[in-house]
N, CA, C and O atoms as CSV, one atom per row, in Angstrom:
chain,resi,resn,atom,element,x,y,z
A,1,MET,N,N,1.003,-1.097,-0.194
A,1,MET,CA,C,-0.078,-0.130,0.079
A,1,MET,C,C,0.912,1.186,0.396
A,1,MET,O,O,1.640,1.321,1.379
A,2,ILE,N,N,0.721,2.158,-0.774
A,2,ILE,CA,C,1.273,3.560,-1.242
A,2,ILE,C,C,0.382,4.752,-0.827
A,2,ILE,O,O,-0.745,5.038,-1.231
A,3,ASN,N,N,1.182,5.389,0.097
A,3,ASN,CA,C,0.396,6.999,-0.001
A,3,ASN,C,C,0.682,7.572,-1.254
A,3,ASN,O,O,1.796,7.772,-1.738
A,4,ASN,N,N,-0.732,7.886,-1.873
A,4,ASN,CA,C,-0.529,8.365,-3.322
A,4,ASN,C,C,0.090,9.985,-3.234
A,4,ASN,O,O,0.539,10.501,-4.257
A,5,PHE,N,N,0.078,10.532,-2.278
A,5,PHE,CA,C,0.382,12.027,-2.210
A,5,PHE,C,C,1.800,11.901,-2.198
A,5,PHE,O,O,2.253,12.765,-2.949
A,6,ASN,N,N,2.797,11.150,-1.638
A,6,ASN,CA,C,4.132,11.152,-1.549
A,6,ASN,C,C,5.047,9.978,-2.001
A,6,ASN,O,O,6.270,9.837,-2.042
A,7,HIS,N,N,3.835,9.076,-2.372
A,7,HIS,CA,C,4.309,7.827,-2.983
A,7,HIS,C,C,5.213,7.007,-1.892
A,7,HIS,O,O,6.083,6.239,-2.302
A,8,GLN,N,N,4.998,7.178,-0.572
A,8,GLN,CA,C,5.807,6.289,0.438
A,8,GLN,C,C,4.843,5.178,0.424
A,8,GLN,O,O,3.621,5.254,0.289
A,9,GLU,N,N,5.701,3.957,0.613
A,9,GLU,CA,C,5.541,2.713,0.989
A,9,GLU,C,C,4.971,2.633,2.664
A,9,GLU,O,O,5.660,2.821,3.666
A,10,LEU,N,N,3.623,2.324,2.611
A,10,LEU,CA,C,3.061,1.940,4.076
A,10,LEU,C,C,3.186,0.816,4.341
A,10,LEU,O,O,3.568,0.487,5.464
A,11,CYS,N,N,2.919,-0.026,3.449
A,11,CYS,CA,C,2.626,-1.437,3.845
A,11,CYS,C,C,3.139,-2.352,2.683
A,11,CYS,O,O,3.130,-1.824,1.571
A,12,ILE,N,N,3.602,-3.688,2.773
A,12,ILE,CA,C,3.633,-4.484,1.693
A,12,ILE,C,C,3.314,-5.732,2.257
A,12,ILE,O,O,3.931,-6.175,3.225
A,13,GLU,N,N,2.222,-6.432,1.612
A,13,GLU,CA,C,2.012,-7.805,1.592
A,13,GLU,C,C,2.035,-8.447,0.410
A,13,GLU,O,O,1.319,-8.002,-0.487
A,14,ILE,N,N,2.838,-9.591,0.172
A,14,ILE,CA,C,3.034,-9.956,-0.981
A,14,ILE,C,C,2.692,-11.734,-0.999
A,14,ILE,O,O,3.173,-12.499,-0.162
A,15,ASP,N,N,1.907,-12.109,-1.962
A,15,ASP,CA,C,1.440,-13.384,-1.948
A,15,ASP,C,C,0.518,-13.614,-3.168
A,15,ASP,O,O,0.060,-12.715,-3.873
A,16,PHE,N,N,0.321,-14.852,-3.309
A,16,PHE,CA,C,-0.361,-15.193,-4.727
A,16,PHE,C,C,-1.912,-14.592,-4.348
A,16,PHE,O,O,-2.658,-14.179,-5.236
A,17,SER,N,N,-2.241,-14.600,-3.111
A,17,SER,CA,C,-3.749,-14.266,-3.173
A,17,SER,C,C,-3.633,-13.351,-1.862
A,17,SER,O,O,-2.628,-13.507,-1.168
A,18,LEU,N,N,-4.499,-12.498,-1.513
A,18,LEU,CA,C,-4.562,-11.758,-0.458
A,18,LEU,C,C,-6.132,-11.643,-0.047
A,18,LEU,O,O,-6.915,-10.917,-0.658
A,19,PRO,N,N,-6.463,-12.385,0.977
A,19,PRO,CA,C,-7.978,-12.531,1.315
A,19,PRO,C,C,-8.381,-11.173,1.902
A,19,PRO,O,O,-7.455,-10.480,2.321
A,20,THR,N,N,-9.324,-10.811,1.970
A,20,THR,CA,C,-9.946,-9.583,2.425
A,20,THR,C,C,-9.663,-9.373,4.160
A,20,THR,O,O,-9.304,-8.277,4.591
A,21,PRO,N,N,-9.838,-10.361,4.912
A,21,PRO,CA,C,-9.612,-10.480,6.536
A,21,PRO,C,C,-7.788,-9.591,6.552
A,21,PRO,O,O,-7.484,-8.651,7.288
A,22,ARG,N,N,-6.976,-10.191,5.637
A,22,ARG,CA,C,-5.555,-10.137,5.690
A,22,ARG,C,C,-5.508,-8.429,5.129
A,22,ARG,O,O,-4.782,-7.605,5.684
A,23,VAL,N,N,-6.016,-8.234,4.463
A,23,VAL,CA,C,-6.065,-6.731,3.742
A,23,VAL,C,C,-6.610,-6.027,4.921
A,23,VAL,O,O,-5.918,-5.046,5.196
A,24,ILE,N,N,-7.607,-6.194,5.703
A,24,ILE,CA,C,-8.217,-5.455,6.698
A,24,ILE,C,C,-7.408,-5.377,7.822
A,24,ILE,O,O,-7.613,-4.498,8.660
A,25,ARG,N,N,-6.327,-6.357,7.971
A,25,ARG,CA,C,-5.483,-6.341,9.106
A,25,ARG,C,C,-4.420,-5.675,8.817
A,25,ARG,O,O,-3.732,-5.326,9.777
A,26,ALA,N,N,-3.991,-5.323,7.515
A,26,ALA,CA,C,-2.953,-4.629,7.235
A,26,ALA,C,C,-3.198,-3.082,7.240
A,26,ALA,O,O,-2.290,-2.314,7.556
A,27,LEU,N,N,-4.452,-2.639,6.882
A,27,LEU,CA,C,-5.118,-1.323,7.228
A,27,LEU,C,C,-5.032,-0.881,8.364
A,27,LEU,O,O,-4.356,0.061,8.777
A,28,ASP,N,N,-5.910,-1.743,9.043
A,28,ASP,CA,C,-5.951,-1.456,10.556
A,28,ASP,C,C,-4.336,-1.093,11.092
A,28,ASP,O,O,-4.150,-0.091,11.783
A,29,GLN,N,N,-3.333,-1.895,10.751
A,29,GLN,CA,C,-1.837,-1.533,11.227
A,29,GLN,C,C,-1.531,-0.025,10.734
A,29,GLN,O,O,-1.276,0.903,11.503
A,30,ILE,N,N,-1.586,0.051,9.575
A,30,ILE,CA,C,-1.475,1.608,8.753
A,30,ILE,C,C,-2.080,2.535,9.730
A,30,ILE,O,O,-1.402,3.378,10.317
A,31,ILE,N,N,-3.423,2.380,9.919
A,31,ILE,CA,C,-4.557,3.357,10.714
A,31,ILE,C,C,-3.660,3.636,12.056
A,31,ILE,O,O,-3.453,4.790,12.431
A,32,GLU,N,N,-3.171,2.561,12.712
A,32,GLU,CA,C,-2.561,2.583,14.210
A,32,GLU,C,C,-1.305,3.486,13.872
A,32,GLU,O,O,-1.208,4.498,14.566
A,33,TRP,N,N,-0.474,3.310,13.057
A,33,TRP,CA,C,0.783,4.074,12.957
A,33,TRP,C,C,0.580,5.412,12.247
A,33,TRP,O,O,1.328,6.358,12.494
A,34,ARG,N,N,-0.382,5.503,11.403
A,34,ARG,CA,C,-0.606,7.160,10.669
A,34,ARG,C,C,-1.503,7.689,10.500
A,34,ARG,O,O,-1.520,8.713,9.817
A,35,GLY,N,N,-2.683,7.127,11.122
A,35,GLY,CA,C,-4.300,7.774,11.253
A,35,GLY,C,C,-5.017,7.181,9.976
A,35,GLY,O,O,-4.420,6.450,9.186
A,36,GLU,N,N,-6.323,7.543,9.831
A,36,GLU,CA,C,-7.195,7.302,8.982
A,36,GLU,C,C,-6.912,7.999,7.723
A,36,GLU,O,O,-6.524,9.167,7.767
A,37,PRO,N,N,-7.060,7.435,6.684
A,37,PRO,CA,C,-6.918,8.047,5.492
A,37,PRO,C,C,-8.647,8.485,4.839
A,37,PRO,O,O,-9.654,7.849,5.150
A,38,ARG,N,N,-8.633,9.578,3.993
A,38,ARG,CA,C,-10.042,9.773,3.843
A,38,ARG,C,C,-10.517,8.931,2.595
A,38,ARG,O,O,-11.700,8.601,2.513
A,39,ILE,N,N,-9.620,8.589,1.639
A,39,ILE,CA,C,-9.908,7.710,0.436
A,39,ILE,C,C,-8.898,6.556,0.375
A,39,ILE,O,O,-7.698,6.726,0.588
A,40,ILE,N,N,-9.512,5.243,0.041
A,40,ILE,CA,C,-8.440,3.982,-0.252
A,40,ILE,C,C,-8.863,3.887,-1.784
A,40,ILE,O,O,-10.022,3.605,-2.088
A,41,ARG,N,N,-7.779,4.159,-2.831
A,41,ARG,CA,C,-8.165,3.697,-4.105
A,41,ARG,C,C,-7.471,2.155,-4.278
A,41,ARG,O,O,-6.461,1.717,-3.726
A,42,GLY,N,N,-8.244,1.592,-5.101
A,42,GLY,CA,C,-7.685,0.207,-5.402
A,42,GLY,C,C,-8.040,-0.285,-6.876
A,42,GLY,O,O,-8.700,0.398,-7.659
A,43,ASP,N,N,-7.533,-1.537,-7.162
A,43,ASP,CA,C,-8.237,-2.043,-8.369
A,43,ASP,C,C,-9.372,-2.855,-8.336
A,43,ASP,O,O,-9.650,-2.961,-7.141
A,44,ASN,N,N,-10.110,-3.431,-8.944
A,44,ASN,CA,C,-11.349,-4.278,-8.660
A,44,ASN,C,C,-11.171,-5.765,-8.365
A,44,ASN,O,O,-12.001,-6.623,-8.664
A,45,GLY,N,N,-10.209,-5.948,-7.857
A,45,GLY,CA,C,-9.796,-7.365,-7.210
A,45,GLY,C,C,-10.645,-7.734,-6.268
A,45,GLY,O,O,-11.161,-6.832,-5.608
A,46,PRO,N,N,-10.994,-9.125,-5.976
A,46,PRO,CA,C,-12.126,-9.565,-4.955
A,46,PRO,C,C,-11.814,-9.165,-3.498
A,46,PRO,O,O,-12.687,-8.900,-2.673
A,47,GLU,N,N,-10.580,-9.148,-3.276
A,47,GLU,CA,C,-10.354,-8.747,-1.678
A,47,GLU,C,C,-10.742,-6.919,-1.676
A,47,GLU,O,O,-10.970,-6.362,-0.602
A,48,TYR,N,N,-10.766,-6.270,-2.782
A,48,TYR,CA,C,-11.276,-4.881,-2.517
A,48,TYR,C,C,-12.770,-4.589,-2.799
A,48,TYR,O,O,-13.205,-3.498,-2.431
A,49,ILE,N,N,-13.440,-5.300,-3.303
A,49,ILE,CA,C,-14.721,-5.290,-3.629
A,49,ILE,C,C,-15.612,-5.938,-2.843
A,49,ILE,O,O,-16.830,-5.941,-3.021
A,50,SER,N,N,-15.050,-6.464,-2.013
A,50,SER,CA,C,-15.939,-7.336,-1.168
A,50,SER,C,C,-16.636,-6.633,0.122
A,50,SER,O,O,-16.177,-5.759,0.857
A,51,GLN,N,N,-17.947,-7.326,0.163
A,51,GLN,CA,C,-18.992,-6.452,1.391
A,51,GLN,C,C,-17.870,-6.138,2.509
A,51,GLN,O,O,-17.732,-4.977,2.895
A,52,LEU,N,N,-17.047,-7.209,3.040
A,52,LEU,CA,C,-16.389,-7.134,4.034
A,52,LEU,C,C,-15.416,-5.751,4.344
A,52,LEU,O,O,-15.207,-5.161,5.404
A,53,LEU,N,N,-14.968,-5.522,3.105
A,53,LEU,CA,C,-14.271,-4.295,3.170
A,53,LEU,C,C,-15.099,-2.998,3.139
A,53,LEU,O,O,-14.806,-2.032,3.843
A,54,GLU,N,N,-16.056,-3.014,2.366
A,54,GLU,CA,C,-16.752,-2.182,2.174
A,54,GLU,C,C,-17.587,-1.635,3.870
A,54,GLU,O,O,-17.684,-0.468,4.250
A,55,LYS,N,N,-17.993,-2.652,4.482
A,55,LYS,CA,C,-18.465,-2.597,5.987
A,55,LYS,C,C,-17.297,-1.856,6.958
A,55,LYS,O,O,-17.509,-1.018,7.834
A,56,TRP,N,N,-16.040,-2.401,6.550
A,56,TRP,CA,C,-15.027,-1.983,7.574
A,56,TRP,C,C,-14.566,-0.444,6.975
A,56,TRP,O,O,-14.130,0.395,7.763
A,57,ALA,N,N,-14.660,-0.234,5.948
A,57,ALA,CA,C,-14.454,1.407,5.348
A,57,ALA,C,C,-15.471,2.156,5.801
A,57,ALA,O,O,-15.222,3.310,6.149
A,58,HIS,N,N,-17.046,1.559,5.901
A,58,HIS,CA,C,-18.186,2.471,6.298
A,58,HIS,C,C,-17.754,2.860,7.700
A,58,HIS,O,O,-17.879,4.024,8.080
A,59,LYS,N,N,-17.184,1.790,8.576
A,59,LYS,CA,C,-17.180,1.664,9.945
A,59,LYS,C,C,-16.011,3.014,10.213
A,59,LYS,O,O,-16.213,3.760,11.171
A,60,HIS,N,N,-15.314,3.147,9.685
A,60,HIS,CA,C,-14.122,4.064,9.911
A,60,HIS,C,C,-14.220,5.512,9.049
A,60,HIS,O,O,-13.368,6.400,9.096
A,61,ASN,N,N,-15.301,5.535,8.354
A,61,ASN,CA,C,-15.725,6.579,7.370
A,61,ASN,C,C,-14.611,7.067,6.216
A,61,ASN,O,O,-14.201,8.171,5.860
A,62,ILE,N,N,-14.363,5.857,5.861
A,62,ILE,CA,C,-13.278,5.931,4.529
A,62,ILE,C,C,-14.022,5.458,3.054
A,62,ILE,O,O,-14.626,4.414,2.807
A,63,ALA,N,N,-13.766,6.537,2.250
A,63,ALA,CA,C,-14.307,6.183,1.185
A,63,ALA,C,C,-13.508,5.344,0.223
A,63,ALA,O,O,-12.324,5.581,-0.015
A,64,LEU,N,N,-14.224,4.301,-0.356
A,64,LEU,CA,C,-13.480,3.358,-1.129
A,64,LEU,C,C,-13.753,3.964,-2.746
A,64,LEU,O,O,-14.885,4.164,-3.186
A,65,GLN,N,N,-12.492,4.206,-3.517
A,65,GLN,CA,C,-12.340,4.549,-4.780
A,65,GLN,C,C,-11.809,3.457,-5.732
A,65,GLN,O,O,-10.657,3.048,-5.583
A,66,PHE,N,N,-12.655,2.943,-6.764
A,66,PHE,CA,C,-11.704,2.017,-7.529
A,66,PHE,C,C,-11.434,2.692,-9.082
A,66,PHE,O,O,-12.082,3.576,-9.642
A,67,ILE,N,N,-10.382,2.032,-9.503
A,67,ILE,CA,C,-10.028,2.635,-11.052
A,67,ILE,C,C,-11.175,1.832,-11.731
A,67,ILE,O,O,-12.026,1.161,-11.147
A,68,GLN,N,N,-11.037,2.032,-13.132
A,68,GLN,CA,C,-12.009,1.554,-14.025
A,68,GLN,C,C,-11.335,-0.063,-14.218
A,68,GLN,O,O,-10.137,-0.329,-14.118
A,69,PRO,N,N,-12.353,-0.963,-14.493
A,69,PRO,CA,C,-11.724,-2.241,-15.000
A,69,PRO,C,C,-10.985,-2.110,-16.068
A,69,PRO,O,O,-11.202,-1.158,-16.817
A,70,GLY,N,N,-10.027,-2.982,-16.337
A,70,GLY,CA,C,-9.153,-3.081,-17.345
A,70,GLY,C,C,-8.150,-1.823,-17.703
A,70,GLY,O,O,-7.523,-1.638,-18.746
A,71,LYS,N,N,-8.193,-1.101,-16.634
A,71,LYS,CA,C,-7.418,0.545,-16.855
A,71,LYS,C,C,-6.209,0.339,-15.957
A,71,LYS,O,O,-6.018,1.411,-15.384
A,72,PRO,N,N,-5.360,-0.511,-15.601
A,72,PRO,CA,C,-4.153,-0.584,-14.849
A,72,PRO,C,C,-3.260,0.907,-14.821
A,72,PRO,O,O,-2.475,1.254,-13.939
A,73,GLN,N,N,-3.577,1.551,-15.873
A,73,GLN,CA,C,-2.713,2.889,-16.258
A,73,GLN,C,C,-3.216,3.860,-14.979
A,73,GLN,O,O,-2.373,4.424,-14.281
A,74,GLN,N,N,-4.479,3.993,-14.758
A,74,GLN,CA,C,-5.146,4.707,-13.816
A,74,GLN,C,C,-4.275,4.414,-12.441
A,74,GLN,O,O,-4.232,5.351,-11.643
A,75,ASN,N,N,-3.692,3.400,-12.151
A,75,ASN,CA,C,-3.004,3.191,-10.918
A,75,ASN,C,C,-1.651,2.829,-11.399
A,75,ASN,O,O,-1.078,1.897,-10.834
A,76,ALA,N,N,-1.032,3.492,-12.437
A,76,ALA,CA,C,0.247,3.144,-12.801
A,76,ALA,C,C,1.476,3.105,-11.778
A,76,ALA,O,O,2.233,2.135,-11.793
A,77,TYR,N,N,1.663,4.143,-10.910
A,77,TYR,CA,C,2.620,3.889,-10.059
A,77,TYR,C,C,2.768,2.706,-9.037
A,77,TYR,O,O,3.852,2.233,-8.698
A,78,VAL,N,N,1.527,2.284,-8.584
A,78,VAL,CA,C,1.382,1.064,-7.875
A,78,VAL,C,C,1.730,0.067,-8.527
A,78,VAL,O,O,2.551,-0.755,-8.119
A,79,GLU,N,N,1.004,0.009,-9.884
A,79,GLU,CA,C,1.238,-1.278,-10.753
A,79,GLU,C,C,2.797,-1.426,-10.983
A,79,GLU,O,O,3.215,-2.575,-10.843
A,80,ARG,N,N,3.646,-0.541,-11.285
A,80,ARG,CA,C,5.059,-0.224,-11.455
A,80,ARG,C,C,5.619,-0.680,-10.090
A,80,ARG,O,O,6.332,-1.681,-10.154
A,81,TYR,N,N,5.467,-0.234,-9.081
A,81,TYR,CA,C,5.841,-0.745,-7.715
A,81,TYR,C,C,5.627,-2.204,-7.665
A,81,TYR,O,O,6.552,-2.913,-7.268
A,82,ASN,N,N,4.628,-2.670,-7.986
A,82,ASN,CA,C,4.174,-4.207,-7.788
A,82,ASN,C,C,5.253,-4.919,-8.694
A,82,ASN,O,O,5.919,-5.832,-8.207
A,83,LEU,N,N,5.410,-4.584,-9.793
A,83,LEU,CA,C,6.288,-5.195,-10.589
A,83,LEU,C,C,7.673,-5.273,-10.250
A,83,LEU,O,O,8.311,-6.318,-10.375
A,84,THR,N,N,8.255,-3.997,-9.744
A,84,THR,CA,C,9.584,-4.007,-9.218
A,84,THR,C,C,9.718,-4.992,-8.021
A,84,THR,O,O,10.658,-5.769,-7.853
A,85,ALA,N,N,8.507,-4.823,-7.122
A,85,ALA,CA,C,8.840,-5.670,-5.868
A,85,ALA,C,C,8.702,-7.215,-6.093
A,85,ALA,O,O,9.167,-8.074,-5.344
A,86,ARG,N,N,8.004,-7.427,-7.219
A,86,ARG,CA,C,7.969,-8.750,-7.567
A,86,ARG,C,C,9.252,-9.347,-8.346
A,86,ARG,O,O,9.589,-10.514,-8.148
A,87,ASN,N,N,9.944,-8.524,-9.222
A,87,ASN,CA,C,11.368,-9.055,-9.710
A,87,ASN,C,C,12.317,-8.944,-8.923
A,87,ASN,O,O,13.384,-9.458,-9.258
A,88,ASP,N,N,12.219,-8.234,-7.629
A,88,ASP,CA,C,13.381,-8.158,-6.483
A,88,ASP,C,C,13.156,-9.574,-5.757
A,88,ASP,O,O,13.866,-9.900,-4.805
């Protein structure tokens, strides 16, 4: 997870699959360290569009924002970062 304002890495979770509870656990840890964001932007992966994450975001007054399906260039910085992390 990357801060879109300053491109600072906040957390990295690398795996073949990231279930929603694991994503929420990572987000809770980031909030504990840095405070709550106003918006979380992500792709349309199942872990981000789940009702569990939607309920969690609503509880924390965080808006979820999604890129358009099939348009990874809308999230280009994160996509490039993920590629670099995978290759390293």
